[in-house]
C-alpha positions as CSV (number, residue, x, y, z in Angstrom):
1,M,-9.1,-12.9,-18.2
2,K,-12.4,-12.0,-19.5
3,Y,-15.4,-11.1,-17.3
4,T,-18.9,-10.4,-17.8
5,I,-20.9,-7.7,-15.6
6,R,-24.4,-7.4,-15.6
7,Q,-27.0,-5.6,-13.5
8,I,-30.1,-7.3,-12.5
9,A,-33.6,-5.5,-11.7
10,E,-34.5,-7.8,-8.7
11,G,-33.0,-10.5,-6.8
12,E,-30.0,-10.7,-4.4
13,D,-26.8,-9.8,-5.4
14,E,-24.8,-13.3,-6.8
15,V,-21.0,-13.1,-8.1
16,I,-20.3,-16.4,-9.8
17,L,-16.3,-17.0,-10.4
18,N,-15.6,-20.1,-12.7
19,Y,-11.5,-20.9,-13.3
20,R,-9.6,-23.0,-14.2
21,H,-6.6,-22.3,-12.4
22,M,-5.7,-20.7,-9.0
23,T,-3.9,-17.8,-10.8
24,P,-2.7,-14.9,-8.6
25,D,-5.6,-12.7,-10.3
26,V,-8.2,-15.2,-9.3
27,E,-6.6,-15.6,-5.3
28,R,-6.8,-11.8,-5.3
29,I,-10.6,-12.0,-6.1
30,L,-11.3,-14.6,-3.7
31,N,-9.3,-12.5,-1.0
32,F,-11.4,-9.2,-1.9
33,L,-14.6,-10.9,-2.4
34,N,-14.0,-12.7,1.3
35,G,-13.5,-9.2,2.6
36,E,-9.6,-10.0,3.0
37,Q,-7.1,-7.1,3.1
38,Q,-3.9,-7.4,1.5
39,K,-1.0,-5.9,3.6
40,I,2.4,-5.6,3.1
41,R,5.2,-5.5,5.3
42,G,7.4,-2.3,5.6
43,W,8.8,0.1,8.0
44,K,7.9,3.5,9.8
45,E,10.9,5.0,10.9
46,K,12.6,1.7,13.2
47,T,9.6,0.1,13.3
48,L,8.1,-2.7,11.4
49,V,4.6,-2.2,10.3
50,L,1.4,-3.5,8.2
51,L,0.2,-1.5,6.1
52,E,-3.1,-2.0,4.8
53,V,-2.6,-2.2,0.3
54,P,-5.9,-0.2,-0.1
55,K,-4.6,2.6,1.8
56,I,-1.5,3.4,-0.6
57,L,-1.6,6.5,-2.4
58,Y,1.2,5.9,-4.7
59,I,4.3,4.1,-4.1
60,E,7.9,5.2,-5.6
61,S,11.4,4.1,-5.8
62,I,14.2,6.5,-4.8
63,D,17.4,6.0,-5.3
64,G,16.9,2.1,-4.8
65,K,15.0,2.6,-1.7
66,T,10.6,2.2,-1.8
67,F,8.1,4.3,-0.6
68,A,4.4,3.4,0.0
69,Y,2.7,6.8,0.8
70,T,-0.7,7.1,2.4
71,E,-2.7,10.1,3.6
72,E,-0.9,9.9,6.8
73,D,2.3,8.7,6.5
74,V,5.3,7.4,4.1
75,I,6.2,3.4,4.6
76,R,9.4,2.2,3.4
77,I,8.9,-1.0,1.8
78,D,11.7,-3.7,1.2
79,Y,10.5,-4.8,-2.4
80,T,11.7,-3.4,-6.2
81,L,8.4,-1.8,-8.2
82,N,8.7,-4.5,-10.5
83,R,8.2,-7.2,-7.7
84,L,5.5,-5.0,-5.9
85,E,3.6,-4.7,-9.7
86,Q,3.5,-8.6,-9.7
87,L,1.8,-8.7,-5.9
88,L,-0.6,-5.8,-6.1
89,D,-4.1,-6.1,-7.4
90,S,-3.7,-5.4,-11.4
91,I,-7.2,-3.4,-11.4
92,S,-6.7,-0.8,-8.5
93,F,-2.1,-0.4,-9.5
94,F,-1.0,1.2,-12.4
95,R,2.5,1.9,-13.3
96,C,2.6,5.1,-14.3
97,S,6.7,5.8,-14.7
98,K,10.0,4.3,-14.2
99,S,10.0,5.1,-10.8
100,M,6.7,5.2,-9.6
101,I,3.1,3.1,-9.0
102,L,-0.7,5.0,-8.5
103,N,-3.6,3.6,-7.1
104,I,-6.5,4.2,-9.4
105,D,-8.8,3.7,-6.8
106,K,-7.0,6.9,-5.2
107,V,-7.3,8.9,-8.2
108,E,-10.1,11.8,-8.3
109,R,-9.5,14.3,-11.5
110,L,-6.8,13.2,-14.5
111,K,-5.8,16.5,-17.2
112,S,-4.4,15.4,-20.5
113,L,-0.6,17.6,-20.6
114,P,1.7,17.9,-23.4
115,S,3.6,15.1,-24.8
116,N,1.1,12.9,-24.3
117,R,1.5,13.0,-20.3
118,I,-1.1,13.0,-17.5
119,D,-1.4,14.4,-14.4
120,A,-3.6,12.7,-11.9
121,T,-5.0,14.6,-9.3
122,M,-4.8,12.4,-6.0
123,C,-7.5,12.7,-3.3
124,N,-5.1,14.2,-0.9
125,G,-4.6,16.8,-3.3
126,E,-1.2,15.6,-5.1
127,H,-0.2,15.6,-8.4
128,L,1.3,12.9,-10.1
129,M,2.8,12.7,-14.0
130,I,2.1,9.8,-15.6
131,S,4.5,9.7,-18.2
132,R,3.5,9.2,-21.9
133,T,5.5,6.0,-22.0
134,Y,2.6,4.4,-19.5
135,A,0.0,7.0,-20.7
136,S,-1.5,5.0,-23.7
137,D,-1.9,2.4,-21.9
138,F,-3.5,4.1,-19.0
139,R,-5.9,5.7,-21.6
140,K,-6.9,1.8,-23.1
141,R,-7.2,0.5,-18.8
142,L,-9.8,4.3,-18.8
143,R,-11.4,3.1,-21.8
144,G,-11.7,-0.4,-20.9
145,G,-14.3,0.3,-17.8
146,V,-12.1,-1.3,-15.1
147,W,-12.5,1.3,-12.3
148,R,-14.1,1.2,-8.9
149,E,-15.0,3.4,-6.8
């Protein structure tokens, strides 16, 4: 997908979205522009909950079970990491290891480590490791400037 960003000196902010086919990426952009929050169904203890995707710090797979971590809770999710990669906003979420997806919007600091790994400090102070397998793609993503505050 190609996009153009221009800062204007005056006038009203305007977003124009040109597309040939309604793809999942285009639909996510439209939902974002309309202020709709994507939610994922999960379990907290034995209670069904709807988790707002922007609140997720990272998602981890442990022993075949998938968990979403927020600043307050750990929610069990009935999706695989591969399926979540397809469902989640590819601008905000990045596969950082075989067993983890992180929310780039929740990263506060990055530190390069030996063996081409990256230490990501999350907004809650937790440190996540971006493995060397995924680190070069992550660096390319950063150089591309796709980063939101």
